[in-house]
C-alpha positions in Angstrom: 11.0 -1.6 -16.8 9.1 1.3 -18.3 9.3 3.4 -15.0 13.1 3.4 -15.2 14.5 6.8 -15.9 18.2 6.1 -15.7 20.6 3.4 -14.6 24.2 3.6 -13.3 26.5 0.8 -12.2 25.1 1.2 -8.6 21.6 2.6 -8.8 18.4 3.0 -10.7 16.3 6.1 -10.9 12.7 5.4 -11.5 9.3 7.0 -11.2 7.7 7.2 -7.8 4.8 4.8 -6.9 2.2 4.7 -4.2 3.9 1.7 -2.7 6.9 3.9 -1.9 4.9 5.5 0.9 6.4 3.5 3.7 10.0 4.3 2.7 9.2 8.0 2.0 7.4 8.3 5.4 10.6 7.0 7.1 12.4 10.0 5.6 9.6 12.6 5.9 8.9 11.8 9.5 12.6 12.3 10.5 13.2 15.8 11.7 16.9 15.6 10.8 16.2 14.5 7.2 13.5 17.3 6.9 15.7 20.0 8.5 15.4 22.3 5.4 11.7 21.6 4.8 9.0 23.6 6.6 8.0 20.5 8.7 8.0 16.8 8.8 5.1 14.8 7.1 2.7 12.3 8.4 1.3 9.3 6.4 -1.6 11.3 4.9 0.8 14.1 3.8 3.2 11.6 2.4 0.5 10.0 0.3 -0.5 13.5 -0.9 3.2 14.1 -1.9 3.2 10.9 -3.9 -0.1 11.8 -5.6 1.3 15.3 -6.4 4.3 13.7 -8.0 2.2 11.2 -10.0 0.1 14.2 -11.2 3.3 15.9 -12.3 4.2 12.9 -14.4 0.8 13.2 -16.2 0.7 17.0 -16.5 4.4 17.8 -17.2 5.9 14.5 -18.2 8.4 14.7 -15.3 8.6 14.8 -11.5 10.6 13.5 -8.6 12.3 10.2 -9.0 13.1 7.3 -6.6 16.7 6.1 -6.3 17.2 2.4 -5.7 20.3 0.3 -5.1 20.7 -1.5 -8.4 21.8 -4.8 -6.9 19.6 -5.0 -3.9 16.6 -2.9 -4.8 17.0 -1.0 -1.5 15.2 2.4 -1.4 17.8 5.1 -1.3 15.6 8.2 -1.4 14.1 10.7 -3.9 15.8 13.0 -6.3 14.6 15.9 -8.4 14.9 16.2 -12.2 17.6 18.8 -12.1 19.8 16.6 -10.0 19.0 13.7 -12.4 19.9 15.8 -15.4 23.1 16.8 -13.7 23.8 13.2 -12.8 23.4 12.1 -16.4 25.8 14.8 -17.7 28.2 14.0 -14.9 28.2 10.3 -15.7 29.0 10.9 -19.3 31.6 13.6 -18.7 33.4 12.7 -15.5 32.5 9.1 -14.7 30.2 7.2 -12.3 31.9 7.9 -9.0 31.1 11.6 -9.0 27.5 11.0 -10.0 26.9 8.4 -7.4 28.6 10.5 -4.8 26.3 13.5 -5.6 23.2 11.4 -5.0 24.5 10.1 -1.7 25.5 13.6 -0.4 
C-alpha cells in the first residue's frame, strides 16, 4: 500500500485520508481526549484538520499519520512525525514492545 509509512508486528502507520473523519471526530469531540488542545472539534473542524494534513503531505512531504491495528485494521489514533521517527529508531534499537507502548501511551 503506497500510503503506508511504517509497519510493526502490531500496527501500521499510514497517511491520513478523508474517510478517517468519523474515527477522528470520535477523538476530537471527546473532552478528555482533547484535554491538552484548546478545544474539542466538530465535524467541519475535523474535515478541515484532515485537509490541512493532506496539504502538508503535498507541501512538505510529511504530516500526521494514522495508526491502525495491523491484524484487524482498527483505527487506533493519529501520531506526529517526530513520534514516528522516534518509534522507528526505538524499534531498531530496543525492540517492538517499547515502540508499541509509546504509541498506546
